[in-house]
N, C-alpha and C positions, 0 to 999 in steps of 0.2 A: 913357413906356410907354402904350400904348393900353389903354383900359379894357376889362375882360373882357366887359362888356355888349355892346360892339361885336361881338366874336367870337361870342358866344352868339346875337346877332341874325342874323348871317350863317349860323351853323350851322342855325338854324331855317329860313331860306330854303332851304338845301340839303336838309334833312330833308323839307320839305313840298313840294318841287318835283321834277319829273322832269328829269333831265339829258339834254339833247339834244346829241349830238356831230354837228355839221354839217361839221366840218373835221377829219378824222382825221389822225393823225400821218403826215407825209410828203406830205400834199396841198398843192397850190399855192394861194396866195391868189387869190381870184376877180378882183380888180382889179390886183394886182401879181404876175404869174406868176413873177417872179424871187425871190419870198419863199416858202419852203417851211415848213410848220408842223412844229416840232420835236416836239410832243406833241399828243395829242388836245385839241381846242378846241371849245367849244360854248357853251351857255347854259342857264339855269334857266327852264324853261317856266313861264309864268304870272307872271313877275316883270317889272319894268320898270327899265331903267337910264337913264342920262343921255341916251342916243341914242334912247330910245323903244322899244328892243328888250329882250329878256330879259337878265338879268345874266349877263355872260360868265364862263366857267369854263375853266381849264386843268386837265387830268387828268394826274397824274404816275404813277410806277410803284408806289407803295404802294397795295395793293388796299383798305386800310382807308378811304381817301379822306377823311381828316381834313383840316380846313382848316389849311394850313401858312403861309398869308400871303395878301396881296393885292398886286396891282400897280395903282397909280394912274396913269392915262395922261392926257395932254393932246395933242390933235391940232390942230396949227396950220392944216392944210388944211380940216378939217371944223369947226373952231372949237368943239370940245367936249372934255369931260373925263369920265372914268368910272373905275370900278374893275373889276378882273378877279379873281375868286376862284381861288386855287391850292389844288387838292385833291390830297393825297397826293404832293406834290412834294418831292423831295430838294433839298438846297442846290444841287447841281450842276444839277438841272432848273430850279430857280428862276432861276439865272443864265442858263441857256439861253433861257428865256422872256423874261427882261429884255433880253437881246441882240436877240431877235426883235422885241420891241415898240419898241425904240429905233432902228428903221429908218425911212427916209422922213421924213414930216412929223410923226410921232408920237414922244413922249418919255414914258418910264415911270419910276416910282419904286417900288422893292420895299419893302414893309412886312412883315416876318416876324412870325408869331405867336409871342409869347413861350412858351417851354416851361414847362409846369406841373410842379413837382417831384413825383416819385413818392412815394406813401404806403407804400412797401414796408417 
């Protein structure tokens, strides 16, 4: 199990950054037009990922936009690895994203955030 401090640190990145959606749901990948984005995709402004750009985010259908997981990617063509934060993604949306990132030279691994028990 991944330590809760990891998820809290990512949550702080999300809280303190503006989310920029530069590839809306249904748009085509700029370099690979055969790939269509299944959900809104963008980055956290003012952050830095392994590729020198902002930390990537996928936005699912839950408007609360809580972190539901991350996808760790490795790209054999670009020779890099990074994470992509999943915000408000249902299990079905997480699988849809994983299928999308596992195209071409890129491979991804889904790490779901553990559910915290309700205090009801």
